[in-house]
N, C-alpha and C positions, 0 to 999 in steps of 0.2 A: 366482435373482436377478431382482429386479423393477425395471425401468427406466422404468416408466410412472407417471403421476401419478393419484392417486385423484380421484373427483369432489370430495371435500372440499378437496384440495390445489388443484384447478383453481379452485374457488370462492375460496380464499384468494388465489390469484394475481390474480383479478379485483378482489378487495378492495384489494390493494396498488396495483394499476394505477389504479383509480378514485381512490384517495386521492392518489396522486402527481399525477394530472391536475388535481385541485382545489387542491392545496396547495403544489406546487413553484413557487417564485417564477420568473416568466418570465425575469427578468434573470439569475438564477443559471443556469437551464437554458441560456439563450443563450450564456453564457460557457463552459459545459462543451462544448456542441456546436460552438461556434466556436473552441475551443482557446485560450481566453483565461484567464489566471490568475485565481483567486479571491482576493480580499483576505481579511484576517483577519476583517473585519466580515461579509463574505459567509458565511464558514465558520461563524462563531458564530451568525449569524442563522438559518442552516439547522439548526444543532445545536439551537437553542432551539425551533424548530418541531417537530423530531422528538421532543425531550424532552417537549414539551407533549402530544404524541400517545402518549408512552410507548414510542417506537420508537428511541430513540437508542442503546440497548445491548441489542438483542434477544437476544444470545447469553449475557447474564449470567444468573446464578441469579435466580429471581423475588424472593427476599428482598432483593436489592440493586437491584431495579428492572428486571429482565429480563422478557421477554414470556411465557416458558414455551413458546415455539415449539419444535417438534422440528427436527432438522437439515435436513429437507427444506424446511420452511417458511422457515428462515433462508436457504437456498440460493435459493429462489424470490424472497424479499425482495431479495437482492443482485442477482439477475438482472434483476428488474423495474427496479431503480434504474439499472442500466446501460442497459437498453433505453430508459428515459425520458429519459436525459440528466441524471439526478439525481446530484449528487456524493455519493460515500460520504464519511463523516466521516474525517478523517485518522486513521490507525489507531493512532498512537503512544499516545494516552490510552485511548480506549474499547476497543481490541482488544489492544494489546500490554502497556502498563503495567498495565492493569486485570486482564488474564489472569494476570500475574505476582503481583499483590497477592491475587487470589482464591485462587491456589494456594499462595503462599509467604508472604504478608503476615501480620504480627501483627494481632490484633484492633484495636488502636489505629490502625494504619496503614490498615486497611480503612475504619474509621469516619471517619477524617480525610480520605482522598483519594477514595474511590469515589463518594460523593454528588456531589462537585464535578465529577468527571469525567463522571458521568451527565448532569448539568445543563449542562455546557459552561461552567462557571465558571473552569476552568483550561485553558490550552492547553499540551499536553505535546509534547515532541520527544524524539528518540532520540540518545544519545551513545554510539555504538559505534565506528565507523570512525575510524582515525587515519592520519596520513601514511604510517606504516610498517605499518599493520594494517588491511587492508580485508577481502578474502576470507580472509586468514589472521588472523582476529580474535584468536587467542590470542597474537599478537605485540604486543598493546597495551602501552603504556608509561605512560599517564597514572597518576600515583601518588596514593594516599591514605594519609597517615601518621596513625596514631591519636595524638591528643594529649588525653588525659583523656576528656572528654565529647563530643569532636568529632573529625572528621577534617580534615586540611589537604590539599586537593587541588591538584595541580599537573600541567599537561600540556596537551594539545591534542586536540580532536576535529575531524573534517573531513567534508565532504559532509553536514552536518547539515540535513536537509530541514526547511524552514520554521522554522529556528532563530531567525530574526528576529521570529517571532510568539510564541516560547515564553515561557510563564510558569514552567514546570518542565521539567526534563530528567532522564531516567533514564540512568545512565551505568554502564558497566563500567570499573572502575578496579583497579589492581594494589595489593593491600594486603600482599603478601609477595613480595619479589623473590628470595627464597632457595629457593623451591619447586623441586623437581627437574623437574617437568613444567610447561610453559608454561600449561596449562589450570588448574593449581592456583595458589593465591595471588591469585585474582581475586574481586572483590566487586561487588555490585550496589547502587548508591546513588541516592537521589532527591535532586535538588539544585534549590533555588529559584534561578531565573535572575536574580533581583534581588539576589542576594548579592554584596557587593563582591568584586572580583577577577575577575569574569567579563566577557569581551569577545567580542562577536559581530561577525565581519567578513564581508561578503558575498562570494560567488563568483559572478560573472556567467558564465552558460553560453553555449555556442555559439549557442543560439537567442535570446540577448539577455535572457533572463529571470533574475530573482533568485529562485531557488528554494532553493538550497543555500548553506551558510555554513561558515566556520571558527569554532570556539568555543575560546577560550583560558581556562585556569584558572590563576590566580596567587595562591597561598596562600588559596584559597577555603575558608572554614570551613563544614563540613557536620555538623550534629548526628548523633551516633551513632544516635539513634532513627530516622534516615532510611536506615539499612542494612536491606535486605530479605534475609530468610533469614539464613544464617550467614556470618560473615566468612570469606573465602577459598573460599567455595562458590558464587561467582557464575556459574561456568561451567555448573553444573546449571540455574540460572535461565535463562541465555542459550540453552541448547539447547532448553529448553521453549518459550521465547518464539519462536524462529525457526521451530519447527514450525507455530505459529499463523500466522506471517507468510506462509509459503509456500502454505498451503491456499487463501488468497484471491488468489493471483497469477494465476490463469487468466483472470479477468475476462470470462467467456463472454458475459454480457449486453451489456457495452459493445462487445465485438468484433462481436457480431451487429448492433448498431446501426451501427457503423463500416462493416461489410461492406455494409449496405444503402446507406449514403451513397456508398461506393465504386462500387457498381453504377450508381447514379444519375449519378455523374460520368462513368463510362466509357460510358454510353449517350448522352451529349450529342453533338451533331453537331460534328465538327471542321471545320477550314478546307477540307479536301478533300471535305467533304460526307458523310463516313462516320464513324460512331461508333467509338471504340477497341474496343468489344466485337466489331466485325467482324474485328479482327486475331486470327488463330488463336493466335499465340504469347502475346498478352496474355490471351486468353480461357482458354488452357490454364493459365497461372499463377494466374489468378483462380479457376478451378474447383478447382485443387489446394488453394488456401488455404481455400476454402469447405469442401472435404471434410475438411481437417485441423481446421477449427473444429468441424464436426459430430462428428468423432472425439473432440475434446477435451471436448465437451459430454457425450457418452456416457461417456467415462472419468470425468468429474466425477460423473456419476450413479452409476457403479459404486462410487466411493468413498462417496457418500452412502448407497447401499444397504448397504454393508459397515459403515459407522459406525452406521447406523440399527439394524442387526441385532445388532451387538456392543456398542454403547454405548461404544466405545473411541475415542480420538483417532486420527488417521491416523498410519501408520508412515512409515518412510523413503521408501517408494515414492511418497509424495505429491509428491516432488520432480519427478516427471514432469509434473505439472500446471503447475508453475512454468516448466519448460523449454519445453514446447510452447506454453503460454499466451503467454509473452513473445515467443517466436519468431513466433507468428501475429500478435501486435500489431505487431511490426516489419515483417512482410511486408505488412500492410495499409497502413502508412504509406508503404512503398516503392511499392506499386501506385498509391496516391493521387497520389504525386508524378509517376508516369509518366502517369496519366490526365489530369492538369492541364497537365503540361509547363511551359513557361516561366512561366506564371502562378502557379506555386507558389513563386516566389522570395520570400525573406523581406522583410518590412517594405515591400512595394510599396504605394504609395498606392492607396486604393480609392474615392476620391471622383469618379473619372472615369466611373464606371458600367461600366467594361470588365469588372471582376471583382468578386467579393463578398468580404466579410470572411473567409468560410470558406476559400476557396481561397488567400487571401493568408497564412494561417497554416499552410499545409501543410508548407512547408519547415522553419520553426522546430519544428513538432511532430515531423517526421522526425528532426531532430537530437536533440531531447529524448529520443525513444524509444530511442536507442542505449543508454541506461542500463538499459532494462528487463531485459536479459539479465545484468546485473551485480547489481542490488539484490536483497536477501533471500538473498544468497549467489549468486555467479556460476554460470551454467549449467554451466561446466566442473566446479565444485565439486559441483553437484547430480548430475552424471553419476557422479562418484566415489562419492558417497553411495549412489546406487542400486546401483552395482557392488559395493560393500563390504557394505552392510546388507541389500539385497534379493536380490542374485544370489550373494553369498558369494564374490566374486572377489578 
C-alpha cells in the first residue's frame, strides 16, 4: 500500500493551488469562508470560470470534456479546493446526474444533456426524498403514469437542495405500484422545471437560510424520452448514484481549513486573559478531533490506493468516509461555538466593531451542519450497510 504522493503529484498540487490563487474570485471565496450562502449567479459564474479552464468536470471521460486525471489527481483537486475556500460545484448535475447518464443514458440523452451540464448552462437539482421516504427511499410515492408518449407525474419531493435555482430535476418516481418489492417498480426521470404543474415552495431552516424546498408535481407531462435506463429499473440507477455521492462526503480539505480557523479562534485571548487553548478539557477535545481528521485523511488515501490499483469504484465500506467525515465536520462546528462563546449567536449586528462577520455566522452554521449526518443516507443507515455488506453481519 502506497500512501505517499509522487513528485509529479506534488507538482500537480502546486499547479492547482497556484491557479486557485489567481482565479478564484475574492467575493466568492469570502462568502465560503464567511459561511454565507452563494447565489445562483455566484455558482454559475464560478462554473463558467472552471469550464473555461477545462476543470468543471475533471472526473468525466475525456471524450465528454473530462481532464483525464487519475483518481489521485482528482482527490488532490478536491482537497485543494477545500483548503482554498473554493466552492465545489453543486454535485447534482456534474457529479450525480452526469454519472448516471454516462453509465445508463442513451446516446441521445448524453448528447443532449452532458455538454450543457459541463458548461453550466443548466442548473440541476435532485428529487429523491419525500415526506414519507427519506432514509427509507424505497417508500417513495410520487407516481408517473404512462400516457402514450409521455408520463403524467403527480406527487411531492421534499428537502430539495437549491430547488429554487433548478432548471432541471432528476427524480425517482413509481411507475408500477403492484411490484412485490418496494425497490421494484421505480423509474428515473429527467424533468424540466419549467414544465406546467411544478410548484417550488421554500423551507426556511433553523439558521434562517433558504437552502431547501418542497417541490410539488400536479399532472406534469414528461416525455418518455426523458426516462433513463429501463422503466421500473430505477433502483439500480439510484444505488449507483448514491455510491458516487458518499465517496465525496469526507471533505478532508475543507475540514483541514476549518480546523486551522478553529485553532486561531481558540488561541485568541479571552476576558480572563487566557486563551481557550489553555483549558485542558477543550484542548483534549480539539486534539481528538484533529487526530480523527488525520485518520480520515489516511483512510481516504487507502481508498485512493485501492481504487488506483484495481480500477474499480469503491464498495460498501466507502460509507465509513461519510460517517466519520460528517461527524468531524459537526465536531468542528461545536468546538467553534465553544471557542467564540456568546459572540456566536446568530444574526448579531457586526457594525459595532466588537465581532466580525465570521464569528457572527457560527451559530447558523452549527445549526445547518446538523444535516450532515443525514444527507447521502443517514449515518445509521451507513452503519447498517457496512455491517451487512462489508462485515457480513
